[in-house]
N, C-alpha and C positions, 0 to 999 in steps of 0.2 A: 494496490493497483497492479500494473504490470510489473512494478519493481519488486513485488513479493513473490512472483511466480516461481522462480528457481531458487529462492533464498533457502528453502528448506533442505536443499541438497548440498549446500556449501561445506558443511562440516564433514560430510562423507567424502566429497570430491577432493577436499584438501588432503585427505590421506592417500591420494593417488589411486583411488578406486575408479576405474573407467566407467563402470556401470552406474556411478552415482548420479551422473548428469542425465541419465535416461529415465524416463518415466515407467519403463518396463523393467522391473527388478530381475536380476540374474538368478537363476535357479541355484540352489545349494544342495548339498548331499543330504541323504536321509539322516545321518548322524547329527549333522548340524541343525536339522529341523526340529529335533526332539526338544531341546531346551526352549526353542522359539515358540513351539506350540504350547508348552507348559506356561511360559510367561504370558502369551496372548490370552490364555484362559483366565489367568489370575488378574491381569491388569487390563482386562477388556474394557471395563467401565471407565477406568482412568484414561486410557488411550482415546476412547470416544469423547469424553469430556474435554480432553486436551485438544483434540482436533476441532471439535465444535467451537471451542473458545476462539481459536484462531480464525476459522472460517466465518463465524458469526460477526466478528468485528469488520471483516472485509465487506461482507454483505451490507452491514449497517452503514459503512462509509459511503458506498455507492448508491444505496437505495434512494437517497434524497436528491441525487443529481437530476433526474428528469423533471422533478417538480420544484426545484430550487428557484427557478426563474419566476414562476407564478407565486411561490411563497414570498419572495422578496417584494413583488408587486403588492401583494395583499398587506404586507407590513410597511408599505410606503418607502421602500429602500431598494429600488430595482437595480441600481448600479452596484449593489453589494451582494449580489447572489453568489458570487464566487467565495465570499467569506463563509457562507453557510456550508460550503463543501469543505474548504481547506482548513478552517480554523481548528478542526479536530487534530490536525497534524502537530500543532503546538504541544498539546498535552500528550500526544502519542510519543513524541521525542522525550518529554519529561518522564513519562512512564517507563520507557526503555532504560533511561539512566538510573531510575530508582531500582529497577529490577537488576541491573548490572551491579549495583552496590549490594543488593541482597545476596547475590550469588558469589560475592568476592570474600576473600579473607579479611580479617580485621586490619584496618589501616593500610590496605593496599587493594589493587585490582586483580590480584592473583586468584585464580579459581579455587573453589573449595568444594568438597564433596557434600551433598545434601541428601537427606533421606527423602523418599517419595512423599511422605506426609508433610514435608516442609512446603511443598508447592500448593497445598490446599488453600491456606489463608490468602496468599497473594492472588490466586485465581478467583476466589470469592470476592475480594475487593474489586478486582477488575471486572466483575459482572455487576456489582452494585452500582458503580458510577454510570455506566451506559444505561442501566435501567432507569435511573433518575433523570439522566440527560434526555432520553427520548420522550419521557413524559413532559419535561419542560419545553422541549422543542414543539410538541403538538399543542400544549397549553398556551403557547405564545400566540396562537390564532385568536383565542378568546380574549386575551389581554391586549392584542395588537402591539406587542412589544418585540422589537427586533433584538434588543439586548437579551431578552429571555431566550430567544431562539439561539443566539450565539453562545450563551451560557450552557444551554443544553448540548450543543455540539462540542463544546469544550469538555464536558463531562464524558461524552461518548468517546473522546480520544483516549481517556484513561482505560478503556476496554482493550487497548492494544497490549497484548501480553506475549508477543512473538518470541521475545528473548526467553521467557519462561517455558513456552511451548517447546522450543527446540531443545532446551536443556533437559526438560522432563523426559524426552525420548531417550536421552543418554542414560538416565537413571533407571529406566524401567525395561529397556530392551537390550538383548545381547547383540553383538555385532552382526551375526548372521541373519537377523531379521530387521535390521535398521533400514536397508534398502527398500524392503517391501512397504514399510510404514511411511518412509519418506516419499516414495512414489505416490502413495495414496494422498498424502498432504499436498504434493505438487499438483496432482490432478484436481483436488478440491480447490486449491488456490486459483487455478486457471478458470474453473467453472464459477467460483463465487463472485468474481468481478462481473462477469456477464449476467449471472443470476441476480445480483443486486440491481443492475441497470434494468433488466427486464421486469423484475419485481416492482420497481418504482414507477414503471410506465403507466399502469392503470390508474394511478392517483391523479393524473392530469388528463384523463379522457374527457373531452368536452362534447356535449350533445346539443343539438339545435333545440331551441325553445321558441314556440310561436309567440309573436308579439301579442300582448294583451292577455296571455294565459295567466301570468303572475303579475299582479299590479299593486304591490304595496307602495304606499306613499306617492301614488301617481299624481294625485291632485297637487301636492306640494311641488313635485318636480315640474308639472306643467306651468305652474305659476312662476317658477323661478327661471324657466327657459322660454324665451320668446323668439328664438332664432328660426330661420326658415330652412335649416339644413336637412331636416328629416321630418316629414309630415306623417302623423299616425292616421291610418284610414278610418279609425273608429272615433276620431275626435274632430271638432270643427277645424276647418282649414286655417283659421286664424291663429290657432294654438298649436305649436310644434314643440318638438323635443330635440335638444342639441346633443349630438353624439360627441364622445371624447375624441380628441385628435388622434390620428393613427400613430403619429410620432410625437411624443412629448418633447417640450423644449429641452435643450442641452443645459445641464447644471453649470452654474458659474463657480469659480473657486471659493467664493464666500458661501455657496450653498452646494456642498459636495454631493448631496443625494437628490434624486428627482422628487418633485412634489407628488402627492397622492393623486390618483385619477379621480375624476368627478364621480359622484354617486350614480350608480346605475340601478334604477328601480326594477329592471326586468330580469335581473340575474344576480347571483351572489357577488359580493364585493370583490373587485379586481378582475372579474371575468368579462370578456367582451360582450357587447350588446347582443341579445338573442341567443346566448349560450349559457350553459350551466355545467358544473362539474358532476360527472357520474358518481364518483366516489370522493368524499371530502379529503383534501390534501392533509388535513390534520390526522387522518387515520394512520399514516405511515409511521409516525412516532409511536403511537399506541401499539401497533402490531409488533414493531421491533422491541418495545418494552416487554411485551408478552414473551417473546422468544428469549430475552435475557432473563426473565423471571424463571422460565423453564430451566435455563442453564444454571441459574443460582440454586434452584431446588436440587438439581442433579449434583452439584458440587457439595451441597450440604449433606445429602443423604446417601449418595452413591460413590463418593470419592473415598474408597476404603483401600488403604494399602495393605495387602495381605502379608503374612509373615513369610519371609524369604525361605525357600527350601535350600538344601545344601548347595546345589549347583548354582543357584542364584546368589546365595550368600558369598560363595567363593568369588564370583565375578565382582560383586560390590567391594569385597576386601581387596581384590587386585586393583580396581580403579582407585579405591580409597588410598592404597599404599602409594600411588603416584601423586595424589592430591593433598593428603594430610601429612604434615611433618611428624605427627605423633606416631604414625605407623613405622617411620624410619628410626625411631628411638629404641626400638626393641632389637638388641643385637644377639639375642639368645639363639642357639642352634636349633632349639625346639621350634621356634616360630618360623625359622628359615625352612626347616624340613617340612613343616605343615604346608607352607606356600608351595614348595616344590612338589609335594605329593598330590595336592589338590590340582595343580596345573596339569598333571598327567591325566586327570579324570575329565576335566572340562577344558576344551580347546576352542573357544570362539576366535573370530578374526580380530583385527586391531580395533581398539576402543573407538567408539563414535565420537567421544568428547574427551579424549585423553589430553592431559595438559603437560605431561613430561615426556621423557624419552621411552616410556613403556618398558622399563627394564624388567618388570615382573610379569609382563604379558606373555602368553604362550608363544613360542617361536623365538622370543628374545630372552627367555629365562634359561640360564645355563644350568646344567646338571651339577648339583653340589658334589655328588660322588666322584665326578670326573675332574674336579678342580681341587686337587689337594694343595695347590700352591696358594690358596687364599685369594684367587682372582675375584671370585664372586663377592667375598667379604669386602674387598677393596672398592669394588664398584658400588656396593651398597653404602659404604661410608662416604664416598665422594658424593653420591646423590643426596644423602642426608644432610651433608654440610651445605650443598648448593641450595636446597630448599630452605634450610634454616636461615641462610643469608638472605634469600628472597623475601622471607616473611618479615624481615625487619624494614622493608621498604615502606615509605609513606605513600599516600595517594598521589602527591605531587611527583615523587620519584617514579612511581609506576606510570604516571601519565607521560613523563619525559621518555621513559623506556619504550612505551607504546608508540610515541611519536617518532622516535628514532627507527623503530622497526618498520613503521608504515612507509617512511621515506628512505629506507635503506635501498630499495630497488625502485627505479623510476617507473617501472611497468605497473606496480601496484597502485600508486596514487593516480596514474593515468586511467586505470580501470575504474577507480572511484569517481573521477571526473566524468567519465563516459556514462556511468550508471546514473549520476546526478542529471546529466543531460537527457538521458532516455526517460527517466521518471518524470521530470518536469515537463518535457514535451508531451508525453502521454496524458498528463494531468491537464495541460492546456487544451488539448484536443477534446477530451471528454467533458471537462467543466464548461468550456465555451460553446459546446455544440448546441445546448438548449437555447442560449441567448442568440446565437447566430441564426439558427434555423427559424426561431420565432420572429426575429427582426426582419429577415430577408425573404423567407419562404412561407411565413405565417403557419409554421408547424406548431402543433401542441407538444407538450412535454412527453406525451405518449409516443408520438412518432419519433422524436429524437431519442427517447429511451430504447425503442426497438432498434433504431439504426445503430447506436453505440453498442448495444448489447450484442447485436449480430456481428459487429466488428470485433468485439472482445472474444467471441468464440473462436476466432482464428488463432488465438494463442496456443491452443492445444495441438492442432495439426502442425503448426510451425515448429514447436518444440519437439514433436515426434520426429519431424524431418531432420532437425539439427542433431538429435541424438544418434541418428544413423548415418549422418553425412560424413564421408571420408575424403572427398575430393577437395574441400576447402578448409583452410585453417581458420581459427577464430579471428585472427587479425585481418585476414582477407575478407571475411564476412562483415566485420566492423567497418572496414574501409568502403565496401560496396553499400552498406546500409546508410552510412553518412552521406554518400553521394546521392543515393536514391531519395533520401528524405529532403535534400535541398531541391531537387527537381519537383518533388511533390508539393513543396511549399510554394515554389514559383507558379505551379499550376493553380493553386488555391487563391492567388492574389486577385483582388477585385480591380481589374484594369479600367473599367468604366469609371469607378469612383476615383481612381488615381488620376485619370485624365482631367476630371473636374477640379481636383485639388490643384494640379499644376496650372490649369486655366485661371483659377482664382488668384494664384500667386503671381502669374504674369500680369493680370489685370489689377493687381494690388487690392483685391477684394477679399476681406476676411469674413467669410460666411460660416457661422457656427451652427451647422445643421447635421444631425445624425444621418449618415448615409443608409438608405434602405434599398438601393439599386445594386444589382449584382450581375453585370454582364448580360443583361437581357434574358432570353429564354435559355441560354447556355449556362447560366449561373448555377442552377441546382445540380446539373450534371458535372460541372467543373468542380464544385465543392465536394461532391461524393467521391469522384475519382481521386482528387487530390488528398482528401482525408484518408481514403483507403491506402494510397501509396505511402503516405507519411506514417500512418499507424502501423502498417505492416513492417516498414523499415525500422520503426522504434522497437517492435517486438524482436526482430532479428538482432538489432543492436544490443538490447538488454540481455537477451539470452546468451549471446556470444560473449558479452562483457562479463557476465556472472561466471561462465565457464572458465574464461581466462583469469578472472579474479581468484578463483579457487586454486588455480595452478600457481599464480604469482604471489599468493599469500605467504608471508614469512613464517617459517615453521615455529620459531619461538613465540609468535603472537598467540598461539593456541594456549599458552600458559595463563593468559589473562581473560577475564570475563569480557573485556572490550576486544573481541576478536573479529574475524572477518564476517561472521554471521551477524554480530551486533552492528558492524559498520553498514551492512546491507540494509538492515531495518531502519537505522537512523538516517542514512543518506537517502533512502527511498522516501521516507516521510518528509525530509527537508526538501527534496526535489518537488514533491507534490505541493508543499506549502509555497515554494517559490513560484510554481506555475499559477497558483490561484492569486498570489500577490500581483503577478504580472497582468493577469486578466483585470483585476480591480483597478490597477494603476492606469491601464489603457482606457478603461471604461469611464473613469472619472476625470481623466486628463482634459484640459482645455486647449491642448496643442492642436493645431490645424490638421496635422497628419493623423491624429487619433480620432478624427471624425468617423473613420471607417475601422471598425474593430478587427476585421479580417486582415487588412493590410498591415495594421500596427503589429498584430501578433505574428504574422508571417515574416515581416522584416526582422523582428527581434529574433525569431527562431532561426532564420537563415544565417544571421550573423553568428549565432551560437554554434550552428553546425559547421560553419566555415572555420571557426576557432577550433572545434573538435577535430575537424579534418587536418588542420595544421599540426595539432598536437600528435595525432596518430602518425602522420607522415614523418614528423621529427623523431619520434621514438619507435618507429615501425620495427626496427631491428630487435628491440628489447621485448616486443610483445610476442613472445613465443611460448 
């Protein structure tokens, strides 16, 4: 979602590189470009497969959003359409934890060095699960099984391999080309959300169908319906066909999901009378399964790690010396002189994924010949003892160390909370848009997909403006975004429905009816403007929070596989899951105030943003 837009730049930004948060990479010298070009030519296929794995998952996540409402109706579970979207986050979090274990040393969460070939099998597994999941998601139409659709989406969540994607960049690229590839991933992340929403729009395009053109089982329908609500011109006036109610009855606590709509003989199941779908909704899963199949073929046959050339091998040895305790066990002068001599030939910038103090990196590596007093040997011995001591930690001790580091500075957990707020709000806006526009404005999923896709395209220009903004600090932008989002939510409130709710309370009348009125003719304009203000504020909030998060991240946290980039992935997925749970809870609740989904969601988010504003105001001094 929006929560993944700037995540790819965190590891670089944490090193203090000002250009890391910009999507336009800084130019480097000609000498620094030579190893970069060499690596790009050798690892070109691996880098492409790595990027496509990350972007394909994001597209797969959002491609079902425009058609999820109609999908839930067809499967007789309209109030659970948000689960079809957000359930993938459960397995995405689990997948990220598994990948963190794979990238850690034995019995601890300390990072370890991995060869490029190590990433091949985990990425293949991450492509197989969504391939099967998308097939199950589409096949659920034929079986009319909502559980099968949920199972398919759960398997799609295992396609989240962002932890592996980011770490693979560190293993294949030198520091002077990291910014370029990170910028490409950031741009792709920005576009993939909008592309997924726009790609899913055609699957809910509805076309008008003339009455009487398709007449399967018409005789049985005419015999079963004798109401006078709708008279067919080509039938006797004494025989009529009953249309389904515009608004189905509200479910009771004993019946949490809505009953299925009556059979419509003039169009496919679940479609309104006189309309049919231009493209079957079931095609969305099969199309995404084909894309994952292509990704799987690429990983099987084109993920070839070339043999490292001397310059590349030197870099891996340097990074490995910081990550593997075995490299520190060699005290021979020969191995020290080799490292020193190679460092004079190859001088990249600071490591993208360094886990220690970078004693052996160029710029920090002292000249052995100029230190006759044994200073370098003492530093090496101290580092070796430190890493040996860390390797004895257990998972529980590592977790306690990570927790202490996270809460060592009040600003870092504050940015995590703000990131959670931003991602959950963005998910609420995107996932509920199809339900709201269909219920109040009679929009199809195609129109809501086009609307949300157009809004998502604003992420790119906003982040470009933030990367060049010098007049406002991150904490100032966060404060303004929180305030603007509250005003946007107040604009979105359905005041007409709110008036009727208070009227029923005063009259002590408890009417359980789903609200379908929205401030008269101003409702649609009110919703679009309010949505745009809130969504734009969320983008500013999240981008500024991620920038500030990279600055506030504790330096020792980089030693662990559960670092700031891991926290961004997990917190973003948890925020999206919370947003979908909120939508489902509001939609199935029997509370009187939940009869209008817009007001229920807006009031909850207003309270959340008020709490966020209080936290920022309280810790404003530390957010620097």
